[in-house]
N, C-alpha and C positions, 0 to 999 in steps of 0.2 A: 660222467659226461660222454656222449656218444660221438664218435667220429664217423661221418657220413662214409658209407661204402661206395666204391665204384668211382672215386674222384680221378679225373684224368691227369695227365702230366700238365704242370703249370697251374694247378688248380689253387694252389697256396700263394696268396699275393704277399711277397716279402715286404715287411715294413721298411727295409733299408735299401731296397732296390736290387739286392742280391738274388741269386737263383733260387727258385722255390725247392724247399726241402721238406722231408717228412719224418715223422716218428711213428713206429709201429710197436705195439706190445708184443713181446716174444713170449709165447705161452698164453695162459688164462689171464684175463683182466679181472675176473671175479675170483678172489682168493681168501682162504681163511686159515688162521694159525691158532693154535692153543696157547694157554698161558705160558709165557716164557718161551714159546716156540720161535724158531728161526725159519725164514723163507727169503730167497733170492727173487728180486723183481727186476726183470730185463726189458729193455728197449732197444730198438734198432733205429740208427740215424742214417738217412740215405737220400740221394736225390729224388725229387719227385717226378720221375720219368719212367718210361718203360724199362730202362736199364736198372733202376733203383740201386745205383753205385753208392757203396758204404762210404760214409763221411768218417774218416778216421782222425783220432786225436782232438776231438771237439768236446767241449763241456756240455753236459746234460745236467741240468738242475732237478732235484727230486725234492718234493715238499708234502707235508701232510696238511689237509684242510677238510672242510665240511663239518666235522664234528670232533670232539675231544678223544684223542687217542687213549686216554687213560693209561698213560705209562708205556705204550707202545713207542718205539724208536726206529729211526733210520740210521744205518752205519754212517752215512755221509750225506751232505747236502748237494755236492757237486761231484760227478763221475766223468772221467775222460773216456771217449769211445775207444775201443780196441780196433785191431786191423779190419774187423768185420762190421765195424760201426756199432758195436754192442756196448751199452752202458749197463752196469749191473750195480744194484745197491741191495743191502741185506736189511731186512725187516725183522725186528725181534718184538714178539707179543708182550703185552704188558700183564698185569695180574687182575684184570677186571673185564668184564663184558664191554665191547666196544664195537663201534661200526664207523669207519671213517674213509676217506679217499686219499691216495697217494698220487700227486700229479708229477709228470715228468714233462719238462720244457726245454726247448733249444732254439736256437736263433733260426729264423725264417721257417719254423715248422709249427703246425697247430699242436697244441697241448694234447697229451694222451693221459688217461686215468686208469688207476687200479682201484677197484672196490674191495675193501678189506673188512673182513670180520675177525674179531678175537673173542674165542670162547672156550670155556672148560667142558662145554657140552657138545654133542654132536650137532653139526650144522643142518640148516633147513633149506630145502629147495622149493620154490614156488614157480610154477610154469603158467604163464598168462596165455590163454587160448583165445585167438581173434579171428574173426572172419568177416568179409566184407563182399558186396555184390560185383565189385569190379576191382581191376588192379589199383593199388594205391600204397602208399607208405603206411605200414602198420607199426604202431609203437606201443611199448608197455612201459609205464612209469611207476615206480615203487617208492612210497613215502612211509617214512617210519615217525613222523612227528605231526601228521595231519590225518584227518578222516575224510571220507567222501564228501560230507556236508560243507567242508572247507574248500573243496575242489570242484566247483561248478565248471560247465564247458566254458572255456576261454581261449582266445587266441594264443595267450601266453599263461602258462601255469608256473608255479614256484619251482625252483629247481629241485629235482627229486633226489632221493638217496641214490637210486640207480635207474638206469634207463637203457632198454634194448630195443632194437628196431629191425624191421625187415622190409626192403624196398620192392616195389612193384609186385605185389602179391595180392591174392584174395583171401589168404589164410596164413596163419602163423602160430607156432607155439613158441613163445619167447621165454627163456629160462632165466631165473634168477637163482643163483647157487651160492653155497657158502654164506648163508643168512643166519642171523641169530633167532631164536625162538622168541618172537615178541609180536605185537600188534602191528599191522600194515594197513595201508589204503593202496589197492592196486588199480591204476588208472589205465585204460585202453583208449588209444585215439587212432583215427584214421585220417591221414592227411593227404593233400594232393601234392604234385611235384614242386609246387611253390611253397609248400609248408602250411597251406591254409587249412583250417580244421573242417573235416566233413562230418565226423561223428565222434562221439566219446561215451564212455561207460566207465564206472567205478565200481568196486567191490571192497567193502570193509573186511578185513581178516583179523579176527580176534587171536590173541596169543594161544588160546586153548585150541584153535584149529590147526596150528603149526607146531606141534611138540618137537623137541629135539630128535633129530634123524628122520623127520617126516618129509615126504615128497607129495606136494598137493598140485593138481592141475585145476586151474581155475578159469572156467569159461567167463569172459566178460561180455554181457549183454551191451550192444552199441546203440546209441540214440542219435539219429541224424542231427547235426548241429544247426541251429537256426539263429541267424543274427537278429539281435534286438532292435526293434524299430523305435524304441523309446527315444524322445528327443524332439528337437524343433526343426522344421523344415520350411524352407522358402519355396513355395510352389508357384509356378509360372504356368498358368492355364490358358489354352486357347478355346474359348467358349463359342460354339457355332449354334446360334438359335435356329429352330425349325423355321422354314420359309414362312409358314403361315403367320408367324409373329410380326413380320415386317412387309409382307407382300402388298398389303392394301396401302400402306403408307408410301412405299417406294413406287407403286403403280401410280398413285396420284401424282407424285412428283414427276415421273417420267412422261406421263401424259401431258402435263403441263409443259415440260421441257422439250418434247419432240417425239415421243412415241405416238401421239396424234400429230398430224402434219402441221396443224395451225394451233398447237396446244395452248399457248398462252393467250392468243386471240380468242380461242373458243372458250376458255374459262372466263374471260372478261365479258364477252358478249352473253354468255349463258347467265352470269350473275347480274348483267344489266336487264335481262329478260327480253332481249331482242330475238325475234323469230323471222322477221321479214328478210328476204335476199340471202337466205342461208341454206346450205344443203342439209337435208335430214341426216340425223346420226346413224351410222352403221351399227351393226350388231355389237361391235367392240366399244361403242360409245363415241367414237372419233367421227368428226365431219369429213366427207369425201374431199378430194383434192381438186375441187373445181376452182379454176382461176378467176371465175367471175363472182364467186361468193363473196359476202362481206368478211367471212373469216379470213379468206386469203388476203383481201385488201388491208384489213387491219394488221395481220402478221407481217405484211410488208412494211407498214409504218414502224411497227415495233422493232423490227430487225434492220431497218435501213442503214443506220450508222454501224461502221465495222465493230466499233467498241460497244455497241448497245448491250445492256445486261441480258436481254432475250437471246443473244447468240451464245451466251454461256449456259444456257439452261439445259441443254442436251448433256453436257459434261456434268453438270451439277447432279442432275438425276442419276446419272450412273455412279457418281461418287457417293450419293446416299446409299445406293445399293452395296457399295463396298463397306461403308461405315457400318450398316446394320448386318451384314454377313457374318461378322466376327468380331470378338474383342480379346485382348490379351489382359487377364486379370492376375495380378500378383497378390499372394496371400501367405500367412503363416499357418502352419499346421502343428500343433504342439501335442505330441503323442506321450501319454503316461501310462505306466503299468499300473493297472488296478488290482491285479492278483498275480499269482505265479504264472497264469496262463492267459489272462485277459488284459485288455487295454481300453482306454478311453481317449478322446481326443477333444481339443479345442481348435476351431477353424476361424481365423480372422482375415477378412478381406482388407487389403491395404490400399491398393491403387488399381487403376484400369487404363489401358492404352488402346488406341485405334490407329488404323493405317488407311491411307488413301494414296494411291499410285506409288506405293512403296515409301511414303513419308509418314513417320510417327509423329505423335504429339511432341511438342518440344519439352513438355513435362507431362508425364502421366497424371491423370486426375486422382487426387488424394480423396478417397472416399470418406474418411473421417471428417475432412474439412468441408465436404459437400453436404454433410449432415445426414447421410443415409442412416436411417434408424436402426436397422438391423444387419450389422456387418461382422458381428462376433457371435458364434454359436458355441456353446459349451456342451460337454457331455455327449459328443458325437459318437455313436458306435464305432469301434474300430477292432478289426480282428486280423489276426496274422495266421495263415495256414501254410507253414513251411516256406515262407518266402513270398507268398502271395497274399496281399493285404486287401481288405475291403474297408471302405469308409461308408459308414451308414448314411441314410437319407437325412438332409438337413436344408434349411431354407434361409434365404437372405432377402433384403430389399435393396437389390443393386440398383434398381431405377434405370431399367433399360432405356425406356423412351426419353427420359431426361438426358441421359448420357448421350444417346444417339443425336439429339438436337444440339447439345454442347459440342460434340466432336464434329458433326456436320457443319456447324457454324465456324468452328476454328480450322478445320482442314480442307473445306470447300467454300463456303459462302464468302467468308473474308478473304480467302485467298483470290477468288475471282473478282470480288467487289469490296475492297478494303474499306470503302467509305460508308458502308451500310450502318444505319443507326439501330436503336434498340426500341421495341422489339424487333428482331432482325427479319422475321418473315414478313410482316407489313411493310418494313422498309423495303425489302426486296421487291415485293409486288409494285409498290410505288416507283421504284426504279425501273422496272421493266417497262411501265407506262410512260415514264418521264420523256424518252426521246421520240415518242409519236408526235408527227408534225403534219397538219392538214389545215388548209385554208388560212395560213398564217398564224395558226394557233398551235400549242404544244401541249404535251402531256394529256390530261383528261379532256382539256378543251379541244385538243385536236382530235381526240378520239370521238368525242360528241360530234364535232363538226363532220368527220368522216361519216358517221352513222346517219346524220341527218341528210347529207347529200345523196348517199346511197339509197336511203328509204323513201325520201320525199323529193329528191331532185334539187333540193335547195340546202343552204346551210342554216335554215331557220326551222326549227321543230319544237316540239313540246319537251325536248330532253334537256332539262335545266341542269341537273348534276347526276344523271344516271351512272356515268363512269366513276366519278368519286364515290358514290354510294356502293358501287360494285367491288371496290378494291377491298373493303373489310371482309365480305363473305369469301372472296377468293383467298385471301390470306387465312381465314379460319378454316377452309377446306384444306389448305396445305398444312395447317398446324394440328389438325385433329388427331393425326397419328402419333403426335409427339405427347399427347396428354399424359400426365403422370398416372401410373397405375397405382392401386391401392393394395395394401398387403405385400406378402411375399411374392417376388417374381423371379426368383432364381432358386431352384431346388437341385441339389447335387447329390449324386450317389456314385461313389468312385470304387475302381478296382486298379491294382497296380502291382507291379513286380517290384519287390524290395531288393536293392542291389547292395551287396557288401563287396566294394571294389578292392579293398585291400586285405580281406580275410581276417579282420580283427573281431568278427562276430557282432559288429555294430553296423546297422544299415547305414550306408552313406547316401543313398539316392533312392528316389521313388519315380517310376516311369509307368503312367497309367492312363486311364480314360475315364471321363465323366459321362454318366448316362442319366436321362431324365425325359419326360414327355415333352419338355420345352426345349431340349437340346438335340441337334442333329448329329450324325456320324461325323466324327472328326473333332469332337470335343476332348482334348486331351490334356494332360498335365505332366510336369516333371518337377520333381522336388530335389533340393540339395540340402543336406544337414548343415545346421548353422552352428 
C-alpha cells in the first residue's frame, strides 16, 4: 500500500477527534530475507505537523496480510514506541518462497506497509520506466497473481502486490526490489491530481525474464484512457428547423393577423371574390392603408368589440412563429459495444415539448401515444474517437406539421379563445367573423350587408351567401401549412463530447449538436446516463 507523499499538517482525519498523527517506515519498505533469516522492521510514530514530534509509549500493531507467509513470523503483534517514537518488530523468514505484506497501524495515523519477500535465491529487481507529456502522478503496480489480460484500464484496479509512485512528473523509473523470481504483470498508470486515470499500460513479465539476481528495466507503453460510452442516455434535444420549413405557414398567419394592415378583412374579401371599392395589392400582397376602402371598413367591423377574436390575431401569428421555431425532444440513446473498438446505437424518441411566451405544455406530447410510425431506429452508427463521439445519420417520422398545429392550438389558440370548437381553424375563422355587425345584422349577414351597401349603395344586392362560402377557403388557406408530411421528416446526425465527470472511465454525459439539411444552427442536445 502506498502512502501519498507531500501530505501537509492535519491531512490525516482522526476517527476519534484526536490530533492527527502519522507513521513513517524507518529504512526501506521493500525488504527481503533468506530462509530462517532475521530482520528488524521499524516505524516512527509522530505528530502530523511540521514539528513531527515523537509519540512515546504508544502501541503500534504489526500484522501479516495479503498472502500466506509460509512460516514467516513476527516477534510480537503489538510494540510500544520508545522515546523517539520508534516501534520495532523482528521478522523471521520461513523455509519456503513467500511474498507478503506487514502492516503497521496506530491510532489516528494511516497504515504503512512493508513489502516482504522470503527466498533462498538471490532477489530480483524490476524497474518500471514511465513517461508522459505533462506533469501527472505516475504509478507502477506489480501483480503476481494476474496477467495483463485480467487488468484492462479501469478507474480502480485490484490491489497489487506492490505499488510505487512519483507525483507531479513527466517521467519516472519506479523500482521494485527484493522480489522473487516469478511471473509478474507490471501496470503503469498516469493519473491527475484527483486520481482520475489519464493513461495506462501493462507488460507481462515471464519468470524466465527475471532470473534470480537480475535487474530489469521495463519501459511501459502508455495508452490514453478513454471512458466507455456504452450505456443508456436520456437525451434532451433542442431542434431548430430551417426557416424555410415554416416560413410560408407563419407568413400566411401573420398576414391574416396583422402583417397586412387589414389582414383578416382582406382574406375574407379575397375569398368572396370582391374587387370593387378596394385598393390594389402592393408588391408584398397587402392592400394599402386607405381608410375609404372596403377592406378598412370590414376590418373595423371585425375588430370593433374590445374582446373580438380578430384583435388577438397579431399575437396568435407571433406565437405560431415561436411554436415553429424550435422544439424540445426527449429521447433514449442506447449505445452498445459491437466489438473491442466499435459501437452501435438505438435511438428512440419519447416525447416533444414546445414553448410560447415562456410557457411549456402542461404535459409534453407522448410520441408513441400520438402514433408516429418511426420513432425508434436501430443499428445507428456510433463512433468514439478519444472522447469525441459521432452519431450516424438516421431518420424519424416526427410529424413536425401535425405537432405544430397541436402545440399552436394548446399554447395559443385555446389560450386566447378557449371556446373554439373542432376543427379549430374553421372555428377560429368563424369566430373572427361572428362579431361583425352592420345594418342590424351580425356575422356573415353583417359582412354581406356592409359589402352590399359599399358596392351598390344599398343593403340589397346579389350577394346571397358569399361570406359564408368564403370562410371555408380562408380556413383552408390557413391550414394548408399544417398538412401532414409523408415519409421521414426528421433526420439527425450528431457529434458530441463524451464527459466522464467522476473519472470512473464510464461516460456520464453527452454534450453535442445535431446537424442536417432540415435543421438550423442551434440544434443541440445533452444526454445523461440512466
